[in-house]
C-alpha positions as a Markdown table, in Angstrom:
| # | Residue | x | y | z |
|---|---|---|---|---|
| 1 | Unk | 47.9 | -200.3 | -2.2 |
| 2 | Unk | 44.9 | -198.6 | -0.1 |
| 3 | Unk | 43.3 | -195.4 | 1.1 |
| 4 | Unk | 45.9 | -195.5 | 3.8 |
| 5 | Unk | 49.0 | -195.3 | 1.9 |
| 6 | Unk | 47.7 | -193.1 | -1.0 |
| 7 | Unk | 46.9 | -190.0 | 1.7 |
| 8 | Unk | 50.4 | -190.5 | 3.0 |
| 9 | Unk | 52.1 | -190.1 | -0.4 |
| 10 | Unk | 49.6 | -187.2 | -0.7 |
| 11 | Unk | 51.0 | -185.9 | 1.8 |
| 12 | Unk | 55.1 | -186.8 | 1.2 |
| 13 | Unk | 54.2 | -185.6 | -2.7 |
| 14 | Unk | 53.1 | -182.2 | -0.8 |
| 15 | Unk | 56.0 | -181.8 | 1.6 |
| 16 | Unk | 58.4 | -182.9 | -1.4 |
| 17 | Unk | 57.1 | -179.9 | -3.1 |
| 18 | Unk | 57.4 | -177.1 | -0.7 |
| 19 | Unk | 60.8 | -178.1 | 0.5 |
| 20 | Unk | 61.7 | -177.5 | -3.6 |
| 21 | Unk | 59.4 | -174.5 | -3.5 |
| 22 | Unk | 61.0 | -172.7 | -0.3 |
| 23 | Unk | 65.3 | -173.6 | -1.5 |
| 24 | Unk | 64.1 | -172.0 | -5.1 |
| 25 | Unk | 62.7 | -169.2 | -4.4 |
| 26 | Unk | 66.2 | -168.8 | -1.5 |
| 27 | Unk | 68.2 | -169.4 | -3.8 |
| 28 | Unk | 66.3 | -166.9 | -6.7 |
| 29 | Unk | 67.1 | -164.4 | -3.9 |
| 30 | Unk | 70.4 | -164.8 | -3.1 |
| 31 | Unk | 70.1 | -166.4 | 1.0 |
| 32 | Unk | 72.1 | -168.7 | 0.4 |
| 33 | Unk | 72.1 | -169.6 | 4.2 |
| 34 | Unk | 68.1 | -169.4 | 4.0 |
| 35 | Unk | 68.8 | -172.6 | 1.3 |
| 36 | Unk | 70.7 | -174.2 | 4.0 |
| 37 | Unk | 68.0 | -173.8 | 5.7 |
| 38 | Unk | 69.8 | -171.9 | 8.5 |
| 39 | Unk | 68.7 | -168.3 | 9.9 |
| 40 | Unk | 71.0 | -165.9 | 8.0 |
| 41 | Unk | 74.5 | -166.1 | 10.4 |
| 42 | Unk | 71.8 | -167.1 | 13.6 |
| 43 | Unk | 71.7 | -162.8 | 14.1 |
| 44 | Unk | 70.5 | -161.8 | 17.7 |
| 45 | Unk | 67.8 | -158.4 | 16.6 |
| 46 | Unk | 68.4 | -155.8 | 19.4 |
| 47 | Unk | 65.4 | -153.4 | 19.0 |
| 48 | Unk | 65.6 | -149.7 | 20.4 |
| 49 | Unk | 64.6 | -148.5 | 23.5 |
| 50 | Unk | 62.5 | -145.5 | 22.9 |
| 51 | Unk | 61.6 | -144.3 | 19.5 |
| 52 | Unk | 61.7 | -140.6 | 19.4 |
| 53 | Unk | 66.2 | -141.0 | 19.1 |
| 54 | Unk | 67.4 | -139.0 | 16.8 |
| 55 | Unk | 68.4 | -140.3 | 13.6 |
| 56 | Unk | 72.2 | -141.7 | 15.0 |
| 57 | Unk | 71.4 | -142.9 | 18.2 |
| 58 | Unk | 68.7 | -144.9 | 16.5 |
| 59 | Unk | 70.7 | -146.5 | 14.0 |
| 60 | Unk | 73.8 | -147.1 | 16.7 |
| 61 | Unk | 70.4 | -148.3 | 19.0 |
| 62 | Unk | 69.1 | -151.1 | 15.9 |
| 63 | Unk | 72.8 | -152.5 | 15.2 |
| 64 | Unk | 72.8 | -156.4 | 15.8 |
| 65 | Unk | 74.8 | -158.5 | 17.2 |
| 66 | Unk | 76.0 | -160.9 | 15.1 |
| 67 | Unk | 76.6 | -164.5 | 15.6 |
| 68 | Unk | 78.7 | -166.8 | 13.1 |
| 69 | Unk | 78.0 | -170.2 | 11.9 |
| 70 | Unk | 80.3 | -173.0 | 12.3 |
| 71 | Unk | 82.0 | -175.0 | 9.5 |
| 72 | Unk | 80.2 | -177.8 | 11.3 |
| 73 | Unk | 76.9 | -176.0 | 11.8 |
| 74 | Unk | 77.1 | -175.8 | 7.7 |
| 75 | Unk | 77.8 | -178.8 | 6.9 |
| 76 | Unk | 75.4 | -181.0 | 9.3 |
| 77 | Unk | 72.8 | -178.3 | 7.6 |
| 78 | Unk | 73.7 | -179.0 | 4.0 |
| 79 | Unk | 73.8 | -182.9 | 4.8 |
| 80 | Unk | 70.4 | -182.5 | 6.4 |
| 81 | Unk | 69.1 | -180.5 | 3.2 |
| 82 | Unk | 70.5 | -182.9 | 0.5 |
| 83 | Unk | 68.8 | -186.0 | 2.0 |
| 84 | Unk | 65.7 | -184.2 | 1.8 |
| 85 | Unk | 66.1 | -182.6 | -1.5 |
| 86 | Unk | 68.3 | -185.4 | -3.7 |
| 87 | Unk | 66.8 | -186.3 | -7.0 |
| 88 | Unk | 66.9 | -189.7 | -5.8 |
| 89 | Unk | 64.8 | -189.1 | -2.5 |
| 90 | Unk | 62.6 | -186.7 | -3.2 |
| 91 | Unk | 59.9 | -187.0 | -6.2 |
| 92 | Unk | 59.4 | -183.4 | -7.4 |
| 93 | Unk | 59.6 | -182.4 | -10.8 |
| 94 | Unk | 62.4 | -180.1 | -10.0 |
| 95 | Unk | 64.3 | -181.9 | -7.1 |
| 96 | Unk | 67.7 | -181.7 | -9.7 |
| 97 | Unk | 67.5 | -177.9 | -9.8 |
| 98 | Unk | 66.8 | -177.6 | -6.1 |
| 99 | Unk | 70.1 | -180.1 | -5.4 |
| 100 | Unk | 71.9 | -178.2 | -7.8 |
| 101 | Unk | 70.9 | -174.9 | -5.9 |
| 102 | Unk | 71.6 | -176.9 | -2.8 |
| 103 | Unk | 75.3 | -177.0 | -3.8 |
| 104 | Unk | 76.2 | -173.9 | -5.7 |
| 105 | Unk | 75.4 | -172.4 | -1.5 |
| 106 | Unk | 77.4 | -175.2 | -0.6 |
| 107 | Unk | 80.3 | -173.6 | -2.2 |
| 108 | Unk | 79.7 | -170.6 | -1.5 |
| 109 | Unk | 79.5 | -170.6 | 2.2 |
| 110 | Unk | 81.6 | -174.2 | 2.4 |
| 111 | Unk | 84.8 | -171.7 | 1.8 |
| 112 | Unk | 86.1 | -168.7 | 4.1 |
| 113 | Unk | 86.7 | -166.1 | 1.5 |
| 114 | Unk | 83.6 | -166.4 | -0.4 |
| 115 | Unk | 81.4 | -166.7 | 3.1 |
| 116 | Unk | 83.0 | -163.5 | 4.2 |
| 117 | Unk | 82.2 | -162.0 | 1.0 |
| 118 | Unk | 78.5 | -162.6 | 1.0 |
| 119 | Unk | 78.9 | -161.9 | 4.8 |
| 120 | Unk | 80.0 | -158.4 | 3.9 |
| 121 | Unk | 77.4 | -158.5 | 1.2 |
| 122 | Unk | 74.5 | -159.2 | 2.8 |
| 123 | Unk | 75.5 | -156.9 | 6.1 |
| 124 | Unk | 75.5 | -154.0 | 3.5 |
| 125 | Unk | 71.3 | -154.6 | 2.5 |
| 126 | Unk | 71.0 | -155.3 | 6.1 |
| 127 | Unk | 72.3 | -151.7 | 7.2 |
| 128 | Unk | 70.7 | -150.6 | 3.9 |
| 129 | Unk | 67.3 | -151.3 | 4.9 |
| 130 | Unk | 67.5 | -150.9 | 8.1 |
| 131 | Unk | 69.0 | -147.4 | 7.3 |
| 132 | Unk | 65.9 | -146.8 | 5.7 |
| 133 | Unk | 63.4 | -147.8 | 8.3 |
| 134 | Unk | 65.7 | -145.8 | 10.9 |
| 135 | Unk | 65.4 | -142.8 | 8.7 |
| 136 | Unk | 61.8 | -143.0 | 8.0 |
| 137 | Unk | 60.4 | -143.4 | 12.0 |
| 138 | Unk | 63.2 | -140.2 | 13.0 |
| 139 | Unk | 61.3 | -138.1 | 9.6 |
| 140 | Unk | 57.8 | -139.7 | 11.6 |
| 141 | Unk | 59.6 | -138.8 | 15.3 |
| 142 | Unk | 59.7 | -135.5 | 13.8 |
| 143 | Unk | 56.6 | -134.2 | 12.1 |
| 144 | Unk | 55.5 | -135.2 | 15.4 |
| 145 | Unk | 57.1 | -133.0 | 17.3 |
| 146 | Unk | 56.6 | -130.3 | 15.1 |
| 147 | Unk | 53.1 | -130.7 | 15.3 |
| 148 | Unk | 53.3 | -131.5 | 19.4 |
| 149 | Unk | 54.8 | -128.0 | 19.4 |
| 150 | Unk | 52.2 | -125.9 | 18.0 |
| 151 | Unk | 49.9 | -127.8 | 20.1 |
| 152 | Unk | 51.9 | -126.8 | 22.5 |
| 153 | Unk | 50.6 | -123.3 | 22.1 |
| 154 | Unk | 47.4 | -124.1 | 22.0 |
| 155 | Unk | 46.4 | -126.5 | 24.9 |
| 156 | Unk | 49.2 | -125.2 | 27.4 |
| 157 | Unk | 48.1 | -127.5 | 30.8 |
| 158 | Unk | 48.0 | -130.3 | 29.3 |
| 159 | Unk | 50.7 | -130.0 | 27.1 |
| 160 | Unk | 53.3 | -132.4 | 28.4 |
| 161 | Unk | 50.7 | -135.2 | 29.5 |
| 162 | Unk | 50.0 | -134.7 | 25.2 |
| 163 | Unk | 53.0 | -135.2 | 24.0 |
| 164 | Unk | 54.4 | -138.1 | 26.8 |
| 165 | Unk | 51.0 | -139.6 | 25.6 |
| 166 | Unk | 52.1 | -138.8 | 21.6 |
| 167 | Unk | 55.3 | -140.8 | 22.2 |
| 168 | Unk | 54.0 | -143.0 | 23.3 |
| 169 | Unk | 51.8 | -144.0 | 20.6 |
| 170 | Unk | 54.9 | -142.9 | 18.1 |
């Protein structure tokens, strides 16, 4: 084996190890779409247009538009990942564990009932995270608004421009 072949083999081992590590990490976290190498439900984020919105309006503005992956896309992603992590192809020592995790994730996502239940669970988890962020932003905005009112009493002629600049910063 010459130097060029040794470098190729080392690169392949490194790539195999990274693939298995990424897959196992996603499996441990229960992210079945990530195990298949897919974006979670193909979601597209719709962000807020203005940060100084009341909490209920900010929540409504941060909703997500859900685009569901088709069973064909899931099957294609499974087959592609299976070729990469199959123990006969992948020389990493944990390839068998990664392949089992891949099969388990595909079993969940290929069945419509379990997939719907999993999507609901993901939605609840994302909603909790999103609500926590929105509440934090709302509290910061409320604090900035309170400081702005006190500032208005001190600096009367420049109060409006200061509030506008403060709102842009926050």
